[in-house]
C-alpha positions in Angstrom: 20.9 -6.2 -15.9 19.9 -8.5 -13.0 19.1 -6.7 -9.7 21.1 -8.1 -6.8 19.8 -8.2 -3.2 22.1 -5.2 -2.5 20.4 -3.3 -5.4 17.0 -4.1 -4.0 18.0 -3.1 -0.5 19.2 0.3 -1.7 16.1 0.9 -3.8 13.9 0.1 -0.8 15.8 2.6 1.3 15.1 5.2 -1.4 11.4 4.3 -1.6 11.1 4.6 2.1 12.7 8.0 2.0 10.5 9.2 -0.8 7.4 8.0 1.1 8.2 10.2 4.0 9.5 13.2 2.1 6.9 13.9 -0.6 6.7 17.5 0.5 10.4 18.0 0.2 13.0 18.3 -2.6 13.3 14.9 -4.3 15.8 15.5 -7.1 17.6 12.7 -8.7 20.8 13.7 -7.0 19.1 13.8 -3.6 17.4 10.4 -3.8 20.4 8.8 -5.4 22.6 9.9 -2.5 20.2 8.2 -0.1 20.7 5.0 -1.9 24.5 5.5 -2.1 24.6 5.4 -5.9 25.6 7.8 -8.6 22.6 9.5 -10.2 23.2 7.7 -13.5 23.4 4.2 -11.9 20.6 4.9 -9.5 18.3 6.0 -12.4 18.9 2.7 -14.2 18.4 0.5 -11.1 15.3 2.4 -9.9 13.6 2.1 -13.3 14.3 -1.6 -13.5 12.9 -2.2 -10.0 9.8 0.0 -10.3 9.2 0.0 -14.0 9.0 3.9 -13.8 11.4 6.7 -14.0 12.1 8.5 -10.7 10.3 11.6 -11.8 7.2 9.7 -12.8 7.2 7.7 -9.6 7.4 10.8 -7.4 4.8 12.7 -9.4 2.4 9.7 -9.2 2.9 9.3 -5.4 2.3 13.0 -4.9 -0.9 12.9 -7.0 -2.1 9.8 -5.2 -1.5 11.3 -1.8 -3.3 14.4 -2.9 -6.2 12.4 -4.3 -6.5 10.6 -0.9 -6.7 13.9 0.8 -9.3 15.1 -1.6 -11.4 12.1 -0.7 -11.0 12.3 3.0 -10.2 16.0 4.0 -13.2 18.1 3.2 -11.7 21.3 4.5 -8.5 21.4 2.4 -8.4 23.4 -0.8 -6.9 22.4 -4.1 -4.4 25.2 -3.9 -3.3 24.1 -0.4 -2.7 20.5 -1.7 -0.7 21.8 -4.7 1.6 23.6 -2.3 1.7 20.8 0.3 2.9 18.3 -2.2 5.6 20.4 -3.8 4.0 21.6 -7.1 5.1 25.0 -8.3 1.6 26.2 -9.1 -2.1 25.3 -9.1 -1.9 24.7 -12.8 1.1 22.4 -12.7 -0.7 20.3 -10.0 -3.8 20.2 -12.2 -1.8 19.0 -15.2 -0.1 16.3 -13.2 -3.4 15.2 -11.7 -5.1 15.0 -15.1 -2.2 12.9 -16.4 -2.8 10.2 -13.9 -6.6 10.4 -13.4 -7.9 12.0 -16.5 -9.9 14.7 -14.6 -9.1 17.9 -12.8 -8.8 17.7 -8.9 -12.0 19.7 -8.6 -14.0 17.3 -10.8 -12.4 14.4 -9.0 -13.7 15.7 -5.7 -17.1 16.3 -7.2 -17.4 12.9 -8.9 -16.2 10.8 -6.0 -18.4 12.3 -3.2 -20.3 9.7 -1.3 -18.9 6.8 -3.3 -17.3 3.8 -1.7 -15.8 2.8 -5.0 -12.5 1.7 -6.4 -10.7 4.5 -8.2 -8.4 3.0 -10.8 -5.9 4.3 -13.4 -6.7 3.1 -16.8 -5.6 4.0 -20.3 -7.6 5.4 -23.2 -7.1 4.5 -26.8 -4.4 7.1 -27.2 -2.5 5.7 -24.2 -3.4 8.5 -21.7 -4.4 7.5 -18.2 -8.1 8.0 -17.5 -10.1 7.6 -14.3 -12.7 4.9 -13.9 -14.9 4.6 -10.8 -15.4 0.8 -10.6 -17.8 -0.2 -7.8 -16.7 -3.2 -5.9 -19.3 -5.9 -5.7 -20.6 -4.7 -2.4 -24.2 -5.9 -2.7 -24.0 -8.6 -0.1 -27.1 -9.6 1.8 -27.9 -8.5 5.3 -27.0 -11.8 6.9 -23.5 -11.8 5.5 -23.1 -8.1 6.4 -24.1 -8.9 10.0 -21.7 -11.8 10.1 -18.9 -9.6 8.8 -19.4 -6.7 11.3 -19.7 -9.0 14.2 -16.0 -9.9 13.8 -14.8 -6.3 14.1 -13.2 -4.8 17.2 -11.2 -1.7 18.0 -8.2 -2.3 20.2 -4.8 -0.9 21.2 -2.0 -3.2 20.3 1.7 -3.2 21.0 4.5 -3.2 18.5 4.6 -6.2 16.1 8.1 -7.2 14.8 8.4 -8.5 11.3 11.0 -9.4 8.7 10.0 -9.0 5.1 10.7 -8.2 1.4 9.2 -5.2 -0.2 7.7 -5.5 -3.7 5.8 -3.3 -6.2 2.6 -4.8 -7.8 0.4 -7.7 -6.7 2.0 -9.7 -9.5 5.2 -9.8 -7.4 3.6 -11.1 -4.2 4.0 -14.8 -4.7 7.6 -14.8 -5.6 8.4 -12.3 -2.8 6.8 -14.6 -0.2 8.6 -17.6 -1.7 12.0 -15.8 -1.4 11.2 -14.7 2.1 10.3 -18.2 3.2 13.5 -19.6 1.7 15.5 -16.9 3.5 13.6 -17.5 6.8 14.1 -21.2 6.5 17.8 -20.8 6.1 17.8 -18.7 9.3 15.8 -21.3 11.3 12.8 -19.0 11.7 10.3 -21.5 10.6 10.9 -24.1 13.2 7.7 -23.2 15.0 5.0 -24.6 12.8 2.6 -21.9 13.9 4.5 -19.1 12.3 2.4 -16.3 10.7 2.8 -14.4 7.5 1.6 -10.8 6.9 1.3 -8.2 4.2 1.8 -4.4 4.9 0.2 -2.1 2.4 1.9 1.3 1.7 -0.5 2.2 -1.1 -4.3 1.8 -1.4 -5.8 -0.3 -4.1 -8.6 2.3 -4.0 -6.1 4.9 -5.3 -3.2 3.1 -6.9 -3.2 0.8 -9.9 -2.7 -2.9 -8.7 0.6 -3.2 -10.6 2.0 -0.1 -8.7 0.9 -0.8 -5.2 3.9 -1.1 -2.8 3.7 -3.8 -0.2 6.0 -5.7 2.2 5.6 -9.5 2.5 6.4 -10.3 6.1 7.1 -13.0 8.6 5.9 -12.1 12.1 8.8 -12.7 14.6 8.9 -12.5 18.4 11.8 -10.0 18.5 13.9 -8.0 16.1 16.0 -10.2 13.8 19.3 -9.4 12.0 18.6 -9.2 8.3 20.6 -9.1 5.1 20.2 -8.4 1.4 16.7 -7.5 0.3 15.1 -8.8 3.6 14.5 -5.9 6.0 13.4 -5.8 9.7 10.1 -3.8 10.0 8.2 -2.8 13.1 4.5 -2.3 12.9 4.0 0.5 15.4 1.8 0.2 18.5 -1.5 2.1 18.5 -5.2 1.9 18.1 -6.4 -0.4 15.3 -9.7 -1.6 13.8 -9.1 -5.4 13.8 -11.4 -7.7 11.8 -11.2 -11.5 11.8 -12.4 -13.4 8.8 -12.4 -16.8 7.1 -12.8 -15.9 3.5 -11.8 -16.8 0.0 -9.0 -14.8 -1.6 -11.4 -13.5 -4.3 -13.4 -11.5 -1.7 -10.5 -9.7 -0.1 -11.2 -6.5 -2.0 -14.9 -6.3 -1.0 -14.0 -7.2 2.6 -11.4 -4.4 2.8 -13.9 -2.0 1.2 -16.6 -2.9 3.7 -14.1 -2.6 6.6 -13.2 1.0 5.5 -16.9 1.8 5.2 -17.4 0.5 8.7 -14.6 2.8 9.9 -16.3 5.8 8.3 -19.8 4.9 9.5 -18.5 4.5 13.1 -16.7 7.9 13.2 -13.1 6.7 13.1 -10.3 8.3 11.0 -7.4 6.4 9.5 -4.0 7.3 11.1 -1.0 8.0 8.9 0.2 4.5 9.1 -0.1 1.5 6.8 -2.9 -1.1 7.1 -1.9 -4.7 7.1 -3.1 -8.4 7.1 -1.9 -11.3 9.3 -2.6 -14.8 8.0 -3.3 -17.7 10.3 -3.2 -20.5 7.8 -2.1 -21.5 4.3 -5.3 -21.2 2.3 -4.1 -23.9 -0.1 -4.4 -26.4 2.8 -7.9 -25.2 3.7 -10.7 -27.7 2.6 -12.5 -24.8 1.0 -9.4 -22.8 0.0 -10.2 -20.1 2.5 -7.8 -17.8 4.3 -8.1 -17.2 8.0 -7.0 -13.6 8.3 -6.9 -10.6 10.6 -7.2 -7.2 8.8 -5.8 -4.1 10.6 -6.6 -0.4 10.0 -4.7 2.1 12.1 -7.2 4.7 13.4 -7.3 7.7 15.7 
């Protein structure tokens, strides 16, 4: 079965609904109705797009949200999290957590304290997910660290209008950007040679496996644009952001993001409940050193 742009648009609508209703009832019948499909047809289309069943996707998202809270909210208890994210009991939450991370929520909190590390989902020999704490390569020298922090500011920005295509997994990024550029070209949106592309991140690579991270590949536009098919109009909401400007190779994006979040914590800022994003100022393939000129944004309060 080949997914049409109408299929993808409906699944994205369902994914957006799930993202904002993780504490609510998310039965197959409920989510299928949001996408305007029968439960049977929706289940098939959803699994093809996400490579997960609906139940597994929802359970993973709830556990990932809870793991982020464990990392960043010292005052919240495990029991409170199990109730908040719709688990029927403390034990059912613990079982779901172990399924994805291989450790109990309590041990996860204990083992991750004070670490600025990447938490990834891996699989053991018997196929069960296990947690690994893989440190990013953060041992940069003091000069580079000073150069990096000198490019960081905290500002309040207005709304940013975009059109984009949502995808799941970093392996889908290139083709999603290519489809977006083809669509934008057909609409005359690339006539200005200084157009800018962006990526919005709805999941954190610190928490979510790279092939499961949900992102939107975007074109920044001056005003809202009528869209069709899998292309959606998205507004990045106004607010206070940490904004960092870099000229870096694509291979150092992970460590740069990690250092930027460390800077956020060290300077007393807290991330708002909104997605971080990147805006690109060049095509890195045309750069003499294959570097990307990029602004990284973290919403803070």
